[in-house]
N, C-alpha and C positions, 0 to 999 in steps of 0.2 A: 312435875316438870314440865319444861317448856319442852314440848317438842315439834311445832310448826313456828315456821317465820312467813313473812310474805319479803318477796324478793326485793321491795323496796325500803325495807329496813334494813338491809344488810349492806355493809360495807367492806374494804378488802381487810380489816383488821379482825375480822369474823371469823377466820380461816379454820380454828379450831371447831368452829360452831357450825359451819357452812360447806367446809372442803373450799379449796383453792378454787375451783370452776367458779362457783356460785359466790364467794366473796369477789372476785373479778367481774360479774357480771353486773351483782349488786354496787358496785364502782359505777358501773357505765349507769344505771339507773340515777344514782345519785348526781352524776354529769349532766342530768338532761339527754341523754340519748337513747335513738328507737330499740329499745329493746322489749319484747314478749313478754305481758303482764305473766308469774309466774309466784308459787310458794315452795318454800324448801324446808324438807323433811329432815331435821335434824341428825347433828352424829350423836346426839343423846337416845333418838331413837334407836338408832342401830344396837347400841348399847343394849336399850334396856331389851330388844328382840332375841339379843343375843342371849343377856342370863335369862330370860324366861323360859328359853328351849334349851337350855346348860349346854352349850355351843362351845364354851371357852375352853375346856381341856381338848377338845378337838383341835379348835383353831391353832393352840398353844404346840400341839404334837406335829401337825403340818407344818405349821413356818419351821420349826429345827429340825425338820428331815426336808425340807426342800430345797437346801442348800446342797446338799449332796446325791440329788435326782437326775437322773438322766430325762432326757426331753418327753421320751415317751412315759416314764415314770410320772412326771411333773402331770402328763396328760390326763394319767389315772387316776391322780392324786386330787386334780381340779374338778375331774367329772365327780369322786364323790363326795367333794367336799360342797359344790354346787347343789346336788341331787340332796343334799343332808338341808341345805338351806329351804329347798325351793318345796320339802314336806315339811317345814317347821312351819307354822301359826305367829301368825302377826297378833301381839296381844289385844284384846278388845278395845281398848281406851285409844290405843297407836292408830287402829284402823278405823275408829270413828273419827278421831282428828283427821286423819287423811280423808276421809271421805268427804267430809264435814267442808275443809278447806278448797277441796275440789269443787263442790257445788259452788261455792262463792266464787271461783275462779269462772268457770262457765257450763261444767257438768259436759264438756264436749271434748273432741280430739285435742290430747296433748301431748306433749313428747316427754318422754322419762330419761333424766338423765343422771349419771352417777358424778358425782364431784368428792374426791377422796381428801385428805386431809395431807397429802402429799403431792396431790396434784396442782400442774399449772402455777409451779412455783419456779422464782430463778435457780436455775441449777438442773432441774427434770421435770418435764413437761409432763409425762406419763402419756404421751399421746395415743388415743386411741386403744390403752389399756384396760379400760372400764367398759362397763355397758351403757348404749346408750339407744330406747327405743321411741321409734318416731309413731305418730299417727295412731296412739291407744285411746280407746273409747269403751265406756263404762265403766263402774266401779268394781265390779269382779276383774275387770282383765289390769285396773289400778293397780289393785293389790298384790297381786301376782307380779307386776313387772317392776312393783317398788322392790318384791322379795328378787326379783333375778336382778337387778341393781344391786343389793347388798352383795348377793352370791357373786356378780362379777368380780368383785372384790380379790377372789380366789381363783379366778382363769389361770392355765398357764402360761399365757404372755405375761399378765399380769406379777406373777410369782418370778416367772423369768427374769424380768425387769428388776425386780426388786432385789435380790440375788445380783443381776450386774452392775445396780448403781449401791451394794450393800445399806440398802432400806431395812430398817428392821420391821416385819409385818407384824408383830403386836404394836408398835409405834402408830401404826396408822388406823384411822374408821372413814365410815364412808357416811355423805348425808347426799339425800335423792333432790334434784331440781324437777320438778312437775310445773311445765310451762305450756301456755296457749299454742298451738299449733300455728305454722305461719301456711296459709295456702298458697307455696311458693312456684311461682313462674319459671325461676331461676334461682340457684345459686352459687355459694363457692367459697374460698378462701383466699385469704391476701396475708403477704408480709411486708411489715414496712420497712425491708432489709432487704437485700436480693439474698438468698439464701444459701447461694452455691460461691457465687463471688466475695460476700461478703460487703458488698457495695451499700454505703449507707446512705446515700442520695436516691435510691432507686425504690419502688416498691412494686413486688410483684404479684400479680392476681391470676387466679385460675375461676374459670365461670364455664357453667354448662345448664342445661335445660334441666327442670323439674326442682327436686328437693338435694340435696347436698353429700347425701348419702353415695351418690357413684363414685365423685370426686375423692371423698376421704378415704373412700373402699378401695380407689385406684382403678376401678373399674370401665370408667370414660378416658378417651384422651380432649380434657377441655381446652376452648381457647385459654391462650397463654398471653398476658400483656406485663409488659415491662415497660413502667410511667416513671419520668422525672418528678421526685418526690416537691421539689421547688416550685415548679411550672404544672404539673397536671401534664406534659405534653406524654403524649406515647410513643416511647420511645422504640418500640419492636411489638410485632403484635402476630400471634401464631393460632391460625385459626383451626382449631382441633375436628377430628371429624367423631363427630358427639352422636355415638351410632345407639345407643341407650342412655335411659334417662330413669331414675325413680320417683315412683308415683304415689301418691295414697291409695289403698285400698278401704274395702269396708272394716279391715282390723288390721294393722299393719300397712309394711308396704311392698310393691315391688315393681320389680323391673321391666319396663318396658321400649319396645324399638322406636328412635325417632324417626319423624315424617322426612324421608329423603332431601326432601325442598330445605330443613331445617337443619341437616346435619351439618354443612357447610356454613350456615347463617351466623353471622358476629350474634353474639349474646348482648353484649352489655353496650350501649349508646353513648357516645361522647359525654354526655349528660350523668348516666350512669357511674362512668367513671370517675368524673371528675367530683361527683357525693362521696365516692367509695374513697378516693385520695384525701379530701378533705376529714372525712371523719378518721381514718386511719391515720392521719399525723395529730390530732385532737387525743385519740388514745396513747398512742408512743410519747406523746409531750406527756402525759398527764401521768405514766406508769414510768416514766424516765427511762424508758428502753424498749429494743424493736420487741415487736410482738404478731403474733400468729393469730389472726381473726377470722372467724366465720360466720357469714352473713347469708342473708336472704333475700331476696326481691321478688316481692308480692303486687302487681300490676305497678305504679310506678314510687313504690315506699320500699324504702333498704330497711330491712330490720337485723340486729345485731343479735348472735346466738351467741357467741363464745370469744372471748379475748385472753391468751397467753401470751407468755414471755417464750421469745425463740431461744432455745437454751442449746442450739447445736448449728453452727454455721460453719462451711465450709473455709477451703481457701480462698481468700480476697482476692484475687486473680485481677479484678474488675474495681478494686478501691482506688483511689487515689493513689499518687505517690507518697510513700513514707504513712500511710495511714492506714491502722491496725483495728481489728476489734476490739470494742470496747468492754474487759469484763469485770463483773458486778465484783465489788469487795474495795481490798485493796491488793492494787498491783504496780504498786511504784518505789516498790522496798529497796531496787537496786538503781533510780533514775538516777542517782549522782555520780554514778561512773559511767556515765555515757559520754563518750568522747565526741569529737563533729565527725561527720563522715569525711572518707579519703575516696577520691575518682575513681581508684582501682580496687574498692572494698567490694568483694563478692563474698557472701555470707553461704556456707552448706553444713549441710548434716554430714558431709566426709570427713569420717576417724571419730567424731565426739557423736554421732546420731549411733553407732553400735551401743556405746557405755551409758549416753543417755539419751535413751529414743523418749520419753515421754517427760511431760513437763517437769520442771525440779522446784524444789523445797527453797526457803530463804536459807535454813541451815547448811543443805548440803552445797546450795552456790556459794556462800562465803564461808564454811567450815571445811571446805576440800583444800581449797587454795591455802587457809590458813595454817592445816595441817602439814602441809608440805613445803612451805615458806614460799609459794607462789605468788603472793599478796605482796612480796617484798623486792620483785624483781624489778631490776633496772628498767626504766622506758625509756624508749626510743626518742629519737626525734626529727622531725615533728611527731607527735605522739601517735601512735597506731592501736588501735584495739581489737586484741586478738580474738577474746568472745565476746560474745554479747548474748542476750536473751531477745528472742522473739517468737510470740505467740507460746510464752511462757517456758520453751527449749532453750537449750543452750546452740547457739551456731556458733561455727569456726570461720573465721576470716581469709578462707583460703586463697582470694584475692590478692589479698595485701602479703601472704608467703609467697605467693608464686611469682607476683611481682618484683619482691626483692629476690629471690634464687635467680629472676631473669635479668634484674637490673645490673644487682652485685654481683652477681657470679657467673652469667651465662648459661643456667643451665634450664631449660626449656622446663614449661608445667605439668608437658606428657612422660618427663621423667617420674615424678614424684607422684601424677593423678591414677596410673594404672597400677601403682603400690597402696595408695591409700582406696583406693576402689570410688575415686571421684568420679560424679556422674556430672553426663552432658550437660552446658549451660544454656542451651538454644545460642540465641543472639549474643550473651554475652560471652562466650566461650574463651579461657584465656590461651592466646596461642602464641607459638614463639619456638627458637631454634638454638640449637648449641651453640656456643659461642668458646670455642677453644681457649684462644688467646684469652680472652676476659677471664675464664675460671684458671689459666695459669697463673697470671698475674694475683688474683684474690685468692689462690690456693692457701699460701701461709697464715693469712690472715682466719680465715674461715676454718683452718685446721684447729689455730690457737685460740679461738672461740668456743674451738667444739670442746676442746679437752678443758677450757676454763667454765663451761656452763656443767660439764660431768667432772668434774673432781671434785669427789665429795670428802667434807673433813674428816682427817684419819686413815690410817691405811688402807690401800687398795686393796678390794677382797674380790676375790672367785665369784661366780654365780651362785656355787654353790655354799660359801661362806657365806653370802649376803643373806642367803632364803634364810641359814640356819640362823643367824642374828636375829632376822625378825621373829621366827618360832619362838624365840629364848624370848624376848620381851612380851611378845603377847603371852604367851603360855606364863611367865611373873605377874602379869598384870591381872590376867583371869585369875589367879589365885585369894586375889585381895577379896577382903570383904568391905565393900563400898558401902555398904549401908550402916557403918561404923563412923563413917565420915561426914561431917558435916559441909554444907556448900562451899565453905570456902576451900576447905581442904580436898576435896573431890578434884572439885575446879585445878587445884594445883598440881592434880594426878594426871591431869589431861594435857592441853595444850602448851603449857608453859615446855612441860619435860617432851612430847612427842611432837609438837613442832619444831624443837631444835634437832631431834632425830629426826624428823620428815623430809628437812632441805637435804640433807645425804642420802638422803633413802632414794628423794628422787632425783637426784646427781645420778646414784648409781645404775635408777632404772632407766636413765636414758643411755649411760654408759654402755648396760649390755644389750638395753635391748634395739641402740640404731643400727650396729652389724646388719641385722635380719631386715631393714628395709632397705640397706643399701646394697647388701650382696643381692638380695632377690632384686633390684632394679638393675644390678648390673647383667643378673643372669638372664633376664628376661628380655634385655635389649640385645647382648649377644647372639641369642638364640633366634630372635626375629631378624637381625643382622645377617648371620651366617645360615640359617636354617629354613627361614619363617613360617616354624613351627610353635609360635608364642601360644598359642593355644594349649601347647601341652603343658605350658610351665605348671599350671596348678596340681599335675599330677606329680610333677616330680617332686612336692613338697608337701603333699597330701599324708595322713595319717602316720605321721613321723612319731616314732618312740620317744619317750620319757616326759610327756606333758602329764602333770598334774590333775590339768581338767579333765583328760580321757580316763583316769582312775572312775570318776563318779560313774556314767554308766554301768560300767560292769560291776560294780561294787552295789549298784542298787537292783540288778540283775541275779545280783547271789544274794540279794535278803530275799527276792521275792522267789527263789529257786528252794531256800531254808525254808520258808513259812510252808512251801509245798509237802517238803519232806517231811517237815514236823507236824504235817494236818491242821494249820490251823490258818491256811489263807483265807478262809470263809470270815475270820475275825475284822479283814481288812477290810474285803469285799463287801461286807454287811452291814458297815458302821459308820459312822462321820470319821475322818483322819482322826480326831481328838480323843474321841470316845474310841475306837481301834488302839491309838497307843497305850491308852490309859489299860484297858483289859490285857492286852499283850504283855504289860510290864508286870502283874501279877500272876499270869497263870507260868507255873512253871514249868510246864513242857517248852515255853517261848522262850526259855533263858540263852539258849545258840542265837536266833535272832535278836535280843534286847542287847547280847555282847558285839553282834556286828554292827548295830544301830551306835551303839555308843562309839563304838572306832570310829566309826564313819562321821561323825558328829565332832569325835575331836581332830582330826585330819580336815573336814572338809566343813564345818557349822558355820564357817564363817562367811560361808555363799548364801546365796538367794537371787530370785530373779531382779533385773534391775539394780543389780549389788553398788553401785555406786552411789545411788541415792539412800540416804541416813534414815529416811523414813521408813525403808522396809526392813522388818525385823530378818535377822539370819535364820538360820537352817536351826543352830542349835541354840537360839531364843525361842523359834516354833518350830519344832519337829513332826509337827502333823503335815506340814508342809512336803518332809520326807516320804510320809506314811502314805501320802498321796500319789507319788510319783512310784511307790515301789505299786501302788494299786493298779497304777498304767499299767508296769509291767507284766503284771501279774496277768490282766486281762490281754495284751499284746499276745503271750503265749509263746510259741515257736516263732514267730514273725521278728525276734530281736536273736542273732546270732551274732555276737560281737568277733568272734572267731573268723567266722565266713568272712565279715565287714575287713577284717585287719589284713586276710588272704588277698579280699579282692583288690583291695588297697595297694600291696605289695606288689600284687602280680602290675597294677597301673603303674605304679611308679618304674617298675622294671621293663615295660613294654614302652613307657613314653623314653626311656633313658637310649635304649635300644633304634628308635626309631633316629632319634635327634645325634645320636654317635654316627652312625650311616653316612651321616650328609659331611661328617668334621674329617679334617685331615689328623694326623700325628697331634702336631703343635696346637691346633684348635682343641683337639678331644683333649689332652692335657689341661687345656687354660677351663673347659667346661666342665673337667672333673673337679679342679681345683677351687671353683666359685660354687658348683652344686655342693661339695663338702660344707664348704663355710656358711652356704644357705640353707642345708639341713640341722646343720648343727645350729646356728642361729635362731631360727626360727622356734623352735621349743623353747630357746631360754626366753625369747620374747614374750610369750604364750606363761611361761612360770613365773616372769617379772611381774605380769600382770594380777597373779592369782595370787601374789604376794604381797604386791600393793593393796589388793583389798582386805587383804589379812591384817595387814599393817592398821587398817583404817579400821577395823571391828572394836578396838577399845574406846576409840572414841564414838562409837554409836552406841556402846553400852554406856557411859557415862552421861550421853545425851540422854540415854531412854530411862538412866536413873533420876536424873535431874527433873524430869517431865513427870516421872510417877511422884515424886515429891512434890511438886508444885500442884498437883492435880489435887492431893489429899490435902493440902493447902488452900484450896479454893482461891489457886492465882490465875488456874488452866483449866479450862472445860473437860479436856480428852488429856491423858498422859503424853498422847504424841503431837498434842498442840505446840510441842516444844520445839518440832523440826521448822514449826512457821516463824519463828523469828532467828535470827543474825545473830553471830558470834556474838559480836558488839552489843548489840540488846541484852544477850545472856549476861557478857560479864559486865555489865553495867547494874543489872540488878544484882548479881552478887555481890559486887563492890559495896552496893547500898543497902545491901540486905531484905529490903522488900520492894516488889513494885511501886507502890506511892514515893518509893526513896528517889525515884526516877520520875517520877508523874508517868509511869505507864500504866495501862488497864490490858494487860496481857491478854485479857480473858475476850476482850471486844478486838486489841489489835490480831490475835491470832485466828478469831473467826472470822475478819473480811480477808485476811490471807487467804485461808484455806477456803472459802468461796471463791475466791479468784484461780486457783492452783485448780479446784475442781473443772469449773468453766473450760481450762481450756483444753482440758481431756476431751472437751464436745466440737475441739474447732480441728480441722483437718490441715496442718500445718503445710506449707510448701518445701519444696526440696531444695531453690536456691533462692537469692534476696538480693538484689542488685544493691547498689550503693543508696539508691532513693529510697529504700526500703519496700522496693515492690517485687513482689514474687516473678521469677523469670519463668518463663512457660516454654517449656518441652518442645522441639521440632520432632518431629517422627514423620521417616520417612520409608518407601518401600513398602509397603505394607497395605493390605485389603480391610477396608476398613466401611465398620456400618455405622451410621450416623445417627446420633438420638439427642435428645437432651439431657443435658448435665445436669446433674442431681445431689451428689455427693461427690466431695472435690478428693483427689486424690490418685494414686496410680495404683495398679495391684496384677500381677500375672499370675495364673493359676489355669488347674482343669476344671472346665466346664462341667456342671451338673446340669439336664435337660430333666426339669420336673415339671408336671402339666396337673399332677394331682397334689390337691396338700397333703396327703398321708404318705406319698411316699417322700413327702419333706424328711421324716423321721430318719430315714436312710440317708442324709446327707452325712459326709464326712469331714472332721473340720479341715479349715482352709481350701475348700472348694467352692468354685464362684456359683451361685444361683443363677438359672439361664430361666426365664417361665414368662407366664404371659402377664400375668398382676398378681398383685399380693393387698391383702386385705387384714385386718387385725391377728386374724388367727393364725397367720404366719409366724408371727414376730419371737417366740420360742426360737425359732431357727437362726435368728441373723446374728446371735453372740457367735454359731458354728461357722459360718462363711464369711471368706475372706474380699468376695465382692458379687455385685449384684447387677441383671440385666434384666429388663421389664420391656416388653412389646408393648406395655397400655401403662397409660398414665403420665403425670406432668411433676413440676418441681415441689409444688405441694400436697402430691396423694400422700396416702401412708408409708407404700416404700420409701417414699426419698424422705419422708422426715424421720422415721426410722433409723434408714442409712445412716444418715446425719448423726443422730443420737449416737449409735454404734461405731462412727469411724468409717463406714464398709464406703469404699468408692462403687457409686451407683449410674446407670446409665439409663434412663427410662423413655418409654416410647418409641423402643427401636424396631419397627417393621419389619416382620420376618424371623426376628430372632431366635425362635424354639426351629425356624425350618435351614438356616443358613449356618447355623453353630450347631458340630456335632457334641454328642454329646461324649468327653472325655478330654475332647481337643482342649490344648492349651490356647488360651487367648489373654489378651491384655485390656482392662478397662482403668479406662481412663475417665475418670469422673471431673477430673476440671473441666473436658474439652468436650467432652458429651461423645466419646467416640469408642468403638470398640475393635480392636485389632484382633486380626486374624489371617495368620499364616501359616504354611506348616515349616515354616524356620525358626519362628520365633519360640 
């Protein structure tokens, strides 16, 4: 069996044999670009090594357990796994092949780099996940380095990354690149697109003295250059304080201090910059997308060490107006519905963001409006678009709504802005004031329009009757055996029936939900006007009784307590959720818990995280989600006390009422009490209506999932949930035709391309506000103490800072905290999913910390001098990763 191949004989179609990194390097060689000579130890050698040492069973066990392990457990598992690899022997024929190729290469210093089959591909970069060993000398050292590279497939950071992106550990393999070492005088990384702003017309370079290890690991402040791609003109250059550099030792590498006179010396000459720009543009054009390129400079010659796709771009604030990052695959499935822009358009995540926070699938985007008859709503004149997809996510045209309220009815934007939770919009802030006479003139028409929009077909229902009706419809549907229906009969049970009901449901929902916003708006207005105590309004309406959603927490806590009382809590704590559920269902002593769980699923089983998205399985379909929640309640122990929380909220409401009424006379007090009563009644109704809207959509989710299962079994789709990457119209066309060829559709390819684009948008940080030109609107912060740094990963987050100076302390990070430290290398990667923001004292836009922060969508600012001194442990801070600022204040 072939196990060695020269890099010169490899191209990008050989990923299965040589892994993504080697395939891309081989492609550069085929292009005639300057790449150091190398040979590849193929993935077949890894397979032979695993079989020869009987490691397959242990690998399978580790892969199964890893998804449910904590960070510390992942580290322990990883150590055991790597030790097992390093104790195992390379089969003699493989070892001889390696050494023969090594002698042919040079027999001198080499770099040993891993190349995984899921690495450096569009969608996931695996940046820093596997091992790179530099300056390996001698045959014995080379064989040990190969084993270390194979073992690096099982580092904690690699396991955590695969879990994060749901990549099966059993599905990947590892090749090893053995490459001549470049005696680098300087090295660096460049992106052929600005990784922070998303600007496609810029190249960003980092450069430092010595080998590139210090830059990649984020241990040095490199020179940072922003270059115009078309001309090679340097737009901006920041000379970093290059205090250390990585150099070759007798074996391996080490760090030494840079001489004082070189620390602030520019690394790259104009000629070097021009050559790097030329190479970068050629590589990006060849691969058809933005590239992340590692390079080294030896004497006056530039060598290319790596090229991989850019998989994570931040908010493109610096892009040209209307320009968006271009995802791979198919993202044009809704392009026909885009209307011409209006000057007052202002797109925000207000209101829709809490329901559709993440990118949306084609079936949800088309199926939700179809279900509720919203796709048949009359169009205004001139046509104005109310919703539109940017960055894969749904945005609301808040500007058009506020413009209409101001121009037609004299209602200022501020009235609804507070209710919706609208963000400030910087220079695009929509302003206005009350126009009472205009409101009075338009009030009759406004009321007629409102009554028409909220008048359902059939008799007018109370909220309780409305909720009971939805319960009845859904329960009847769930009793049906869908498997007995053919596709056409199944479809007939769906939209033809449910969309007719849906139009009435949506109208009733609007009718019973609207008073909550109106009464809360009026209450806020009079409290602010009469008492100046507007800040107390949230206390007045918090913790109100009668909300169905509020039942979930106590129910989960009750189930956790039952498990404790039955002495079976260990089942959940020691097993993966699905395994725990299967065990509990066969344990006679767990019967009381199983009855509680069944009751919970009957009442709340239509819910799940991001529940508007049809793609996501509901609790009733995937009850392992509930088991995982119960486990969290078990671990929280006495920290959760619903009764205590409820009493605390009741006291806050009472204290707020007392403070407000103390400032009111008798008449105003009566008006306040009447409005407060209305608001406290209306808000639970609004929340419960949303609860039942979700329940109403549950049958369609089940119907789509049933179709997906069938079509996958027939080979029309690769996976059952690929159905959610089709639109309603496309599904209906296939059902009418009987087969995909009947409508000239290759569903397999179509859904794969759309899924690729959908997954890409998760790697892009979407802006809060987009103007009529399609360009993000930046926020303007005032009156805060600011630490300046380099914007590394876009977005903004507020949270509690944790100062961590030792990687071992990182295991104590709590979810949601902001990590503040000096620098991060690949060893920190497993903690990234835990944190909500990142502040580093050292690093550049392309250092490891910055790259991984963008992979996980974590706002990050790097090169913040004195961060661990000026920021106090536990202090609340705001990390503005778009503008490169950290905001400190005792008032935020």
